[in-house]
Phi, psi and omega in degrees: 000148176293139180252142177288163176299149187299332184268007179260123179297142183243132176254119178266127176231087185063238179276000184257136178234122180252136172281104186090210185279155177286154177300156181253351178240160181227128167249113180256127178240107176258134188246120184285133167065033181262117177289132180297321185285359173263004183261139162286134012259021186275332179243184179244024185274339183055045179270337187229064180298329183283310174299322178301324178293318178296323179295313184285335176275347178249215176238126179234158186237097184294335181261062180253131180245126175287161182266001172198195183223019172210162201296308185301315183292314186284320176300317185293312182290330175297313184280345173274338184073018176202158187272169184299328179297316179291325182281333181085015179226113185247104178297146177235143187285330184299129185300325182287348179246012180289128178231132180283154176296142181290154174304144177091001176292131192264079174285168181306317182297328176296313180301316184285323177299318180290338177273002175101009178275143167281132186237135181217142181232138165235117178221135178252014179248125181297340177279002170226081189194179177296334181303319180253001168064029170262016174261017180296139177102344178275122180295324184228135173242119183270130179242176174073021180253118198278342183206178186299315181298317179293323178298314181291321178293317179295323178292321175300315180301319179296314180299319179296317181296328184267001188301120175212018181093352178286132176296151186226154174235109180250124183241122178242116178255110184264143185277323178302138010259038178298145174295152359289157186263113185232021180272059189301324184291347179256007180285143178230120174099006181299322184296340181278353182254145171295149182290160176234163184267040179219136174263106185288352175268000182249122183300320180294321178294326178294321176296316179298321179299314180299322180289327185277334188307316183299336183261002181283153170292160179301322181294315180293320180296320179297321179294314178301316181296324177297318177297316183297315181297320178297317181292322177295317176304318180298320178299319180294317176300320182296312182293326176299315180295316182296316181296318181298314180296320181291319180292333173299322176295319176300317182292315180299329179277357179084011186267009170253000184292327183231044188227133169271120177262124183245121178252134172204161178243146182276336176183176178256210182214125179274131179241054175075009178299329178232034170090006182226167178232140187079228187209184184072025177258306183214183186248029173286175194299323183299326179265337194249336172294145190221162172270134166212118179210151175232150182217141170205156184298331182251020177272129178288124182299149178185171177235127175260112186265359179287171182289126184233141172246153174300338176294350178277349186292311181297312177300325179296314180299313181299320181294316179299323181278005179061038176252149179294139175269119182301148181300329183287345174283116183264357172287171181239145169300139187306129181099350185252359180281146174295147184295335182259021182301154172258126177254144187230146171225151180213145180208137166234102188221252180276108182093208186280171179288152177227144170235151175223137175234139177223128171231122183059232182270354182266130180232122179254130174242128183230131172272159183289346175274356173111356178286137180231145175224142181232132182233143174258104187294335180291329181259339192216068183298336178276359176055055181253340184247111181281119181254014182293132179235107183296345177272353179268113183299335180288344180267352186266000000 
C-alpha cells in the first residue's frame, strides 16, 4: 500500500487511513445489478477502467457479500446496517405481498439527518423509494433524472444550490446495468453473432425470453446467452462511462475535495451460472458477491481482504464522520470485524426463500424447503461443487 509522507498526520479509521482529517461530506453511489466479477480490478474484462481507477486509488474490499439478492431487501439491510432477520422485517418480491417499511425505521439517512447533515436521494428504482418507505431520512428526493449521468449531475446542482456550510450526505442509486439492456452504443461484437428474435432493450421481450429459454434447443439457447452477455457487458461499460464523466464535474466544481465517495452494489446478475437469468433467484456468487469501495482525495490507497458484509457500509460511513454507530447496527466499520465472523444473506423473491451463511471460506446455502448446499470458496470460487454432507453435524 502507498504510505503518506512522514510529516503528514495520519488518521486511522479501521482499515481506512486518511492523510490529515477525514472528509466531512459523503457522496454515496449505489449501482443496481452490477456483478462484482465484471469490475476492474477483479476481472480481466477491462469493462470498468474508470471505476477501477477509483477502487485502486481508494480502499476496496474484494471479499464483500451482499445481504440479499434484490433491490428492496439489499438496499434496506445495507442502509440499516443489519439484516432482515435481525430487524424483524423481511421484504418479499411478490407485488401482492409488498409491505412498506414502518415509520421510524432507522436507516443511515435518518441517523445522519438527526446529526445535522443535509440529506438528498436520487433513485430510479421503485424498490428504493417512498413506495416501500426505505427512503426515510432523506430531506429531499430528486425525481425526473433519466440516467446515471443526469442523476449525478442533478444531485451536484442541488448540493451547490443548497451550499451554506452544512455537511451533506448525497445518495445516488443508479439503475444501470439492470435489465432491459439498452446501452447499444457500448456493445462490442454484436455483428459477429447471428441475430435473435428478442429485443434486449425491451422489457416485455426480456420477460418473453425468460419464459422461452427452457424450451429452446441448446444451440438457440447458447446464441441467446451470447447476445445477453454482450448486452450486459455494454451496460457495465455505459455505467462506468457515465459515473466517470459525472464525477469529473463534481471534481471540477470542488465538491470532491472534502468528500468521502462510497461505491457499492445492491446485487449482481446471474447469467446462467446456476441455471437462471437476471437475479432474485438464489444466493450464489453471481447474485450475491458485491462491490464495496471508498475513495477520498486524502485516503491512503489499500485493499482490505478480510470478510466484509454490505451491512458494514453504514457503520463505516458513520465511523468516518465521527458519528456514533447505533447498537442495533450489527455490521462493522471496515477493518474492525473479527476474522471468523459469520456473514448472512436472506431472500424471499422468485420462488421459495433462501438463506446463506458464510464463515471463512465455507458458504452454506439453504432453501426454506430444506435443501442445503455447501461450497469451499478457497477451492471453488464459482460455487460449482456441492460439499454438503448430511451426516456431518457441522454442516447442519
